[in-house]
Structures are given as C-alpha cells and as structure tokens.
C-alpha positions as a LaTeX table, in Angstrom:
\begin{tabular}{lrrr}
\hline
Residue & $x$ (\AA) & $y$ (\AA) & $z$ (\AA) \\
\hline
Met1 & $-36.47$ & $-107.23$ & 1.11 \\
Thr2 & $-35.59$ & $-103.64$ & $-0.18$ \\
Ala3 & $-38.44$ & $-101.86$ & $-2.09$ \\
Pro4 & $-37.88$ & $-101.47$ & $-6.05$ \\
Val5 & $-38.84$ & $-97.85$ & $-5.73$ \\
Thr6 & $-38.02$ & $-95.52$ & $-2.81$ \\
Ala7 & $-38.90$ & $-92.22$ & $-2.27$ \\
Thr8 & $-37.19$ & $-89.91$ & 0.33 \\
Arg9 & $-37.89$ & $-85.80$ & 0.96 \\
Asp10 & $-34.90$ & $-83.28$ & 0.09 \\
Gly11 & $-37.02$ & $-80.15$ & 1.10 \\
Gly12 & $-39.84$ & $-79.40$ & $-1.36$ \\
Val13 & $-38.09$ & $-82.30$ & $-3.74$ \\
Leu14 & $-39.69$ & $-85.86$ & $-3.80$ \\
Val15 & $-36.57$ & $-87.82$ & $-4.38$ \\
Val16 & $-37.70$ & $-91.19$ & $-6.28$ \\
Arg17 & $-35.13$ & $-93.88$ & $-6.42$ \\
Leu18 & $-35.14$ & $-96.86$ & $-8.83$ \\
Ala19 & $-33.92$ & $-99.23$ & $-6.13$ \\
Asn20 & $-33.85$ & $-102.72$ & $-7.41$ \\
Ala21 & $-30.08$ & $-102.74$ & $-9.00$ \\
Ala22 & $-30.05$ & $-106.12$ & $-9.03$ \\
Lys23 & $-32.42$ & $-106.77$ & $-11.99$ \\
Arg24 & $-31.16$ & $-103.75$ & $-13.64$ \\
Asn25 & $-34.54$ & $-101.81$ & $-12.21$ \\
Val26 & $-36.90$ & $-104.26$ & $-14.22$ \\
Ile27 & $-40.44$ & $-102.94$ & $-14.32$ \\
Asp28 & $-42.17$ & $-105.61$ & $-12.80$ \\
Leu29 & $-45.59$ & $-105.28$ & $-10.79$ \\
Ala30 & $-43.76$ & $-104.73$ & $-7.70$ \\
Phe31 & $-41.91$ & $-101.82$ & $-9.05$ \\
Ala32 & $-45.31$ & $-100.44$ & $-11.01$ \\
Thr33 & $-47.41$ & $-100.81$ & $-7.83$ \\
Thr34 & $-44.70$ & $-99.01$ & $-5.51$ \\
Leu35 & $-44.19$ & $-96.11$ & $-8.07$ \\
His36 & $-47.75$ & $-95.34$ & $-8.15$ \\
Glu37 & $-48.19$ & $-95.69$ & $-4.22$ \\
Ile38 & $-44.98$ & $-93.19$ & $-4.02$ \\
Val39 & $-46.66$ & $-90.59$ & $-6.18$ \\
Gly40 & $-50.17$ & $-91.48$ & $-5.94$ \\
Gly41 & $-49.96$ & $-90.47$ & $-2.17$ \\
Gly42 & $-50.27$ & $-86.83$ & $-3.30$ \\
Leu43 & $-47.70$ & $-84.15$ & $-4.75$ \\
Ala44 & $-49.91$ & $-81.20$ & $-3.24$ \\
Asp45 & $-46.83$ & $-80.02$ & $-1.01$ \\
Val46 & $-43.93$ & $-81.20$ & $-3.27$ \\
Gly47 & $-42.55$ & $-78.39$ & $-5.92$ \\
Ala48 & $-40.58$ & $-80.80$ & $-8.00$ \\
Val49 & $-39.78$ & $-84.68$ & $-8.62$ \\
Ala50 & $-36.45$ & $-86.18$ & $-8.94$ \\
Val51 & $-36.04$ & $-89.36$ & $-10.54$ \\
Val52 & $-32.64$ & $-91.12$ & $-9.75$ \\
Gln53 & $-31.42$ & $-94.81$ & $-9.64$ \\
Asp54 & $-29.24$ & $-97.32$ & $-7.68$ \\
Gly55 & $-27.02$ & $-99.08$ & $-10.15$ \\
Asp56 & $-25.36$ & $-99.03$ & $-13.49$ \\
His57 & $-28.58$ & $-98.99$ & $-15.52$ \\
Phe58 & $-31.41$ & $-96.77$ & $-15.14$ \\
Cys59 & $-34.41$ & $-99.30$ & $-16.05$ \\
Val60 & $-34.04$ & $-101.82$ & $-18.84$ \\
Gly61 & $-37.93$ & $-102.16$ & $-19.25$ \\
Gly62 & $-41.00$ & $-104.01$ & $-18.74$ \\
Asp63 & $-40.57$ & $-108.06$ & $-17.15$ \\
Val64 & $-40.36$ & $-109.72$ & $-20.20$ \\
Arg65 & $-39.97$ & $-112.84$ & $-17.94$ \\
Gly66 & $-42.79$ & $-112.31$ & $-15.90$ \\
Met67 & $-44.63$ & $-112.07$ & $-19.64$ \\
Ala68 & $-43.07$ & $-115.45$ & $-20.89$ \\
Ala69 & $-44.23$ & $-117.28$ & $-17.77$ \\
Ala70 & $-47.66$ & $-116.02$ & $-17.25$ \\
Asp71 & $-50.44$ & $-117.79$ & $-17.76$ \\
Asp72 & $-52.24$ & $-115.56$ & $-19.96$ \\
Gly73 & $-49.93$ & $-112.93$ & $-21.15$ \\
Ser74 & $-51.89$ & $-110.70$ & $-22.41$ \\
Ala75 & $-53.94$ & $-110.12$ & $-19.27$ \\
Phe76 & $-50.53$ & $-109.91$ & $-17.29$ \\
Val77 & $-49.33$ & $-107.29$ & $-19.41$ \\
Arg78 & $-52.50$ & $-105.54$ & $-19.21$ \\
Ala79 & $-52.41$ & $-105.43$ & $-15.70$ \\
Leu80 & $-48.92$ & $-104.25$ & $-15.70$ \\
Ala81 & $-49.25$ & $-101.26$ & $-18.27$ \\
Thr82 & $-52.30$ & $-100.19$ & $-16.49$ \\
Glu83 & $-50.68$ & $-99.60$ & $-12.97$ \\
Leu84 & $-47.47$ & $-98.23$ & $-14.60$ \\
His85 & $-49.54$ & $-95.33$ & $-16.44$ \\
His86 & $-51.84$ & $-94.69$ & $-13.02$ \\
Ser87 & $-47.97$ & $-93.30$ & $-12.11$ \\
Met88 & $-47.41$ & $-91.69$ & $-16.08$ \\
Arg89 & $-50.95$ & $-89.84$ & $-15.49$ \\
Ile90 & $-49.82$ & $-88.12$ & $-11.93$ \\
Leu91 & $-46.35$ & $-86.98$ & $-13.29$ \\
Ala92 & $-47.65$ & $-85.64$ & $-16.17$ \\
Asp93 & $-50.25$ & $-83.60$ & $-14.32$ \\
Gly94 & $-47.83$ & $-82.88$ & $-11.60$ \\
Pro95 & $-44.95$ & $-80.12$ & $-10.54$ \\
Pro96 & $-41.75$ & $-80.74$ & $-12.73$ \\
Val97 & $-39.95$ & $-83.98$ & $-13.02$ \\
Val98 & $-35.92$ & $-83.70$ & $-13.47$ \\
Val99 & $-34.79$ & $-87.29$ & $-14.55$ \\
Gly100 & $-30.93$ & $-88.93$ & $-14.16$ \\
Val101 & $-30.01$ & $-91.58$ & $-16.43$ \\
Arg102 & $-27.29$ & $-93.62$ & $-16.60$ \\
Gly103 & $-26.63$ & $-97.02$ & $-18.35$ \\
Trp104 & $-29.63$ & $-98.43$ & $-20.53$ \\
Ala105 & $-32.77$ & $-96.68$ & $-20.87$ \\
Ala106 & $-34.75$ & $-99.33$ & $-22.75$ \\
Gly107 & $-38.45$ & $-100.18$ & $-23.35$ \\
Ala108 & $-40.68$ & $-98.85$ & $-20.54$ \\
Gly109 & $-37.73$ & $-97.38$ & $-18.88$ \\
Met110 & $-36.87$ & $-94.91$ & $-21.98$ \\
Ser111 & $-40.56$ & $-94.29$ & $-21.47$ \\
Leu112 & $-40.33$ & $-93.31$ & $-17.94$ \\
Ala113 & $-36.94$ & $-90.99$ & $-18.88$ \\
Cys114 & $-39.18$ & $-89.13$ & $-21.77$ \\
Ala115 & $-41.55$ & $-88.56$ & $-19.17$ \\
Gly116 & $-39.11$ & $-86.21$ & $-17.37$ \\
Asp117 & $-39.52$ & $-82.43$ & $-18.03$ \\
Val118 & $-35.96$ & $-82.18$ & $-17.60$ \\
Val119 & $-33.51$ & $-85.10$ & $-18.68$ \\
Val120 & $-30.00$ & $-85.53$ & $-17.68$ \\
Ala121 & $-27.94$ & $-88.14$ & $-19.06$ \\
Gly122 & $-24.58$ & $-89.96$ & $-18.11$ \\
Glu123 & $-22.04$ & $-90.50$ & $-21.07$ \\
Ser124 & $-23.06$ & $-94.27$ & $-20.64$ \\
Ala125 & $-26.56$ & $-93.57$ & $-20.83$ \\
Met126 & $-28.39$ & $-95.46$ & $-23.95$ \\
Phe127 & $-31.97$ & $-95.26$ & $-25.16$ \\
Gln128 & $-33.60$ & $-97.94$ & $-27.33$ \\
Pro129 & $-37.46$ & $-98.69$ & $-27.56$ \\
Ala130 & $-36.90$ & $-102.08$ & $-27.27$ \\
Tyr131 & $-40.63$ & $-103.00$ & $-28.24$ \\
Pro132 & $-40.30$ & $-104.25$ & $-31.57$ \\
Gly133 & $-37.29$ & $-106.43$ & $-30.16$ \\
Ile134 & $-39.74$ & $-108.74$ & $-28.60$ \\
Gly135 & $-42.87$ & $-108.11$ & $-31.15$ \\
Val136 & $-44.95$ & $-105.54$ & $-28.93$ \\
Thr137 & $-46.07$ & $-102.07$ & $-29.22$ \\
Pro138 & $-44.94$ & $-98.81$ & $-26.82$ \\
Asp139 & $-46.45$ & $-98.03$ & $-23.58$ \\
Gly140 & $-45.34$ & $-95.99$ & $-20.66$ \\
Gly141 & $-46.22$ & $-92.81$ & $-22.68$ \\
Met142 & $-43.52$ & $-93.36$ & $-25.29$ \\
Ser143 & $-46.16$ & $-92.85$ & $-28.17$ \\
Trp144 & $-47.03$ & $-89.55$ & $-26.94$ \\
Asn145 & $-43.83$ & $-88.05$ & $-25.46$ \\
Leu146 & $-41.28$ & $-89.14$ & $-27.96$ \\
Pro147 & $-42.83$ & $-87.67$ & $-30.94$ \\
Arg148 & $-43.19$ & $-84.45$ & $-29.07$ \\
Ala149 & $-39.28$ & $-84.44$ & $-28.12$ \\
Val150 & $-38.19$ & $-85.43$ & $-31.73$ \\
Gly151 & $-40.81$ & $-84.75$ & $-34.19$ \\
Ala152 & $-43.20$ & $-87.37$ & $-35.79$ \\
Arg153 & $-40.85$ & $-88.62$ & $-38.19$ \\
Arg154 & $-38.05$ & $-89.28$ & $-36.16$ \\
Ala155 & $-40.04$ & $-90.86$ & $-33.46$ \\
Arg156 & $-41.23$ & $-93.14$ & $-36.40$ \\
Ala157 & $-37.47$ & $-93.83$ & $-37.08$ \\
Ile158 & $-36.38$ & $-94.36$ & $-33.76$ \\
Ile159 & $-39.49$ & $-96.56$ & $-32.82$ \\
Leu160 & $-39.66$ & $-98.75$ & $-35.92$ \\
Arg161 & $-35.60$ & $-99.50$ & $-36.44$ \\
Asn162 & $-35.39$ & $-99.97$ & $-32.92$ \\
Ala163 & $-32.99$ & $-97.51$ & $-32.85$ \\
Ala164 & $-30.23$ & $-97.73$ & $-29.78$ \\
Leu165 & $-29.21$ & $-93.96$ & $-29.12$ \\
Thr166 & $-26.00$ & $-93.12$ & $-27.22$ \\
Ala167 & $-26.36$ & $-89.90$ & $-24.66$ \\
Ala168 & $-25.04$ & $-87.55$ & $-27.35$ \\
Glu169 & $-27.62$ & $-88.65$ & $-29.95$ \\
Ala170 & $-30.21$ & $-88.76$ & $-27.91$ \\
Gln171 & $-28.95$ & $-84.93$ & $-26.67$ \\
Ala172 & $-28.96$ & $-83.94$ & $-30.41$ \\
Asp173 & $-32.52$ & $-85.21$ & $-30.92$ \\
Gly174 & $-33.78$ & $-83.90$ & $-27.93$ \\
Ile175 & $-34.33$ & $-86.61$ & $-25.31$ \\
Val176 & $-31.95$ & $-85.35$ & $-23.45$ \\
Asp177 & $-31.16$ & $-81.96$ & $-22.29$ \\
Glu178 & $-28.00$ & $-82.15$ & $-20.65$ \\
Val179 & $-25.07$ & $-85.05$ & $-20.96$ \\
Leu180 & $-22.70$ & $-84.93$ & $-18.18$ \\
Ala181 & $-19.94$ & $-87.55$ & $-16.52$ \\
Asp182 & $-21.63$ & $-90.57$ & $-14.93$ \\
Glu183 & $-20.84$ & $-89.50$ & $-11.35$ \\
Ala184 & $-22.11$ & $-86.06$ & $-11.61$ \\
Val185 & $-25.44$ & $-86.96$ & $-12.87$ \\
Glu186 & $-27.47$ & $-87.55$ & $-9.68$ \\
Ala187 & $-26.17$ & $-84.19$ & $-8.20$ \\
Arg188 & $-27.18$ & $-82.21$ & $-11.07$ \\
Val189 & $-30.59$ & $-83.51$ & $-10.81$ \\
Leu190 & $-31.00$ & $-82.85$ & $-7.36$ \\
Glu191 & $-29.29$ & $-79.04$ & $-8.22$ \\
Leu192 & $-31.96$ & $-78.69$ & $-11.18$ \\
Ala193 & $-34.74$ & $-80.09$ & $-8.94$ \\
Arg194 & $-34.41$ & $-78.14$ & $-5.89$ \\
Gly195 & $-34.30$ & $-74.98$ & $-8.26$ \\
Leu196 & $-37.33$ & $-75.87$ & $-9.54$ \\
Ala197 & $-38.88$ & $-76.32$ & $-5.94$ \\
Asp198 & $-37.79$ & $-72.98$ & $-5.08$ \\
Gly199 & $-39.53$ & $-71.40$ & $-8.11$ \\
Pro200 & $-42.98$ & $-70.46$ & $-8.68$ \\
Arg201 & $-44.90$ & $-73.71$ & $-8.36$ \\
Ala202 & $-48.40$ & $-73.17$ & $-9.72$ \\
Ala203 & $-46.99$ & $-71.12$ & $-12.69$ \\
Tyr204 & $-45.09$ & $-74.38$ & $-13.15$ \\
Leu205 & $-47.99$ & $-76.68$ & $-13.04$ \\
Gly206 & $-50.23$ & $-74.08$ & $-15.24$ \\
Ala207 & $-47.14$ & $-74.08$ & $-17.80$ \\
Lys208 & $-47.09$ & $-77.74$ & $-18.26$ \\
Arg209 & $-51.02$ & $-78.05$ & $-18.41$ \\
Leu210 & $-50.84$ & $-75.23$ & $-21.09$ \\
Leu211 & $-48.21$ & $-77.09$ & $-23.25$ \\
Arg212 & $-50.04$ & $-80.20$ & $-22.57$ \\
Glu213 & $-53.30$ & $-78.99$ & $-23.87$ \\
Ser214 & $-51.61$ & $-76.82$ & $-26.76$ \\
Glu215 & $-51.52$ & $-80.48$ & $-28.96$ \\
Thr216 & $-55.49$ & $-80.46$ & $-29.51$ \\
Ala217 & $-56.69$ & $-76.97$ & $-29.02$ \\
Ser218 & $-56.93$ & $-74.59$ & $-31.86$ \\
Tyr219 & $-54.91$ & $-71.54$ & $-31.69$ \\
Ser220 & $-57.74$ & $-69.29$ & $-30.79$ \\
Asp221 & $-58.53$ & $-71.21$ & $-27.78$ \\
Gln222 & $-55.04$ & $-71.84$ & $-26.89$ \\
Leu223 & $-54.81$ & $-67.70$ & $-26.90$ \\
Asp224 & $-57.88$ & $-67.65$ & $-24.54$ \\
Ala225 & $-56.31$ & $-70.28$ & $-22.13$ \\
Glu226 & $-53.11$ & $-67.77$ & $-22.09$ \\
Ala227 & $-54.96$ & $-65.07$ & $-21.17$ \\
Ala228 & $-56.87$ & $-66.72$ & $-18.54$ \\
Gly229 & $-53.89$ & $-68.31$ & $-17.08$ \\
Ile230 & $-51.27$ & $-65.40$ & $-17.07$ \\
Ala231 & $-54.33$ & $-63.24$ & $-15.57$ \\
Glu232 & $-54.90$ & $-65.96$ & $-12.86$ \\
Arg233 & $-51.09$ & $-66.15$ & $-12.00$ \\
Val234 & $-50.71$ & $-62.10$ & $-12.08$ \\
Ala235 & $-53.32$ & $-61.85$ & $-8.87$ \\
Ser236 & $-51.68$ & $-64.69$ & $-7.22$ \\
Pro237 & $-49.09$ & $-64.21$ & $-4.21$ \\
Asp238 & $-46.41$ & $-65.54$ & $-6.28$ \\
Gly239 & $-47.10$ & $-63.60$ & $-9.54$ \\
Ala240 & $-47.28$ & $-60.32$ & $-7.30$ \\
Glu241 & $-44.14$ & $-61.16$ & $-5.65$ \\
Gly242 & $-42.29$ & $-61.67$ & $-9.04$ \\
Ile243 & $-43.87$ & $-58.72$ & $-10.73$ \\
Thr244 & $-42.70$ & $-56.71$ & $-7.73$ \\
Ala245 & $-39.43$ & $-57.83$ & $-7.72$ \\
Phe246 & $-38.77$ & $-57.33$ & $-10.95$ \\
Val247 & $-39.50$ & $-53.95$ & $-10.65$ \\
Glu248 & $-37.41$ & $-53.36$ & $-7.68$ \\
Arg249 & $-34.36$ & $-55.29$ & $-9.45$ \\
Arg250 & $-34.15$ & $-57.89$ & $-6.80$ \\
Thr251 & $-34.43$ & $-61.98$ & $-7.09$ \\
Pro252 & $-38.00$ & $-62.83$ & $-6.17$ \\
Gln253 & $-38.92$ & $-65.00$ & $-3.46$ \\
Phe254 & $-41.51$ & $-67.22$ & $-4.22$ \\
Gly255 & $-43.50$ & $-69.25$ & $-1.35$ \\
Gly256 & $-44.50$ & $-72.18$ & $-3.51$ \\
Thr257 & $-48.18$ & $-71.31$ & $-3.67$ \\
Arg258 & $-50.51$ & $-73.00$ & $-5.71$ \\
\hline
\end{tabular}
C-alpha cells in the first residue's frame, strides 16, 4: 500500500509529495503521522522543501468520515490536529517551503497551502476554509497564517463566509504568488525550491525567524534583533561570500552554511 505522503531528495530540496490521490489527499491520521515522520526526521541538510501532489486535488482537508465514525469524535480530532501541528511547527521553523496547488485546497488542505513561504497555483486551484461548513473552527495554522497573508478583516470574511476562492482571487488576496497552467506547476515549484536551496540557507532561516517574531515584538526590540542578526550573518561564510561577490560584481557561490 502506497504511503499517503512520500519524500524524495532533489539535491538540497526535500520533495514532499501528497500521494493519496484516490482519496484526494485527505488528512487522516496516517497522513498526519507520515508527514510528521518525514519533516521530523531532520531538515538540517535541507535547503528548501517542495510540497507537490499526485492527482487532481491538492488536499480536501481533514478526515470528516473518520470524525463521524469515531466513538469519541473530540478525541479523534484532537489527536489528528495535534499530529498535524507537529509538522506545521517544524515547517515554520525550517527552510523555505514552496507549495504547488492544483484543484481543491480545502480545510486543513488550505491551511497546509497557507503554510508555504511561496505558493504556486494551477489555474484549476480552488481554496476554501471549509470549517464553517461542518460547524467547526480552523486548525492547521489557518487562523495564524491567513490573516498575515490577507489582513485580519479579509481573513474574517474568507473564513466566516466560507468563501471559495479561485486561483486568481487567491493571488489577488495574497495567498498565492504565481498562477500557471496546471501542467507547469510542479516544474515551477521545483525550480523555485532549487533556487532557494542554492541560496544563503542560514540567512533564510534568520529572515523567517525575524518575520515570525515581528508579530509580537516591539519596534525597538525588532530593530535590536535585526542588528544582531545582520551582524551575525556578515561574519558567516555566506555573508562574507555575498559581500565579496557584490564588490567583485559576480554571482555569489553560497555554501549553504548555517
């Protein structure tokens, strides 16, 4: 039986593939556990993560049928969300994540898409919170990531109205960075991920951390954090290479040092 999520290496890129096309990549416990095993196995030597899909739909969200069949639906959902959230934390703290979406990204599938640092959508892509449709609240980080992508007011409108957004609408809102023909999505995701993997990896990690912490930091504290971060990076091999290459008017050759 094929695992619901698989992983391969493409140089410095970890390619995570949602592989349960027959079930439209529904997030059941096997999916959440396998994803956690993959990303929790260590991203120390990974320069970027590419999330791609098998089948016509990216991910239709959580296992609603499993919730309905469970003796204790609350315990079932708690376990499922907890396992999924392990992976979301690792991806947030790790290297750049590039996500490609074709077809539906609904519920926690939309949450997974919103966790991408760069999101490429096919023309067939559709995004929908889905949670209000079954009378529940978001998980998978949607209530954190979506307002930061589209603004608090727009996020409320999308979630409360359970809006279904086309790829073009999601791009206009800031959820999606690029919209391409469906058949071009995976190649573009891998191209972007390879480019990031060849870049200054520690600088990317530091930039992600600064952006995340800026949400709760004071302006003064954020300035201090930026000063400390850039000073540390200038002293690093990648920083030295980047500065030297700039002065010498050549393309820097980063070593992916952390």
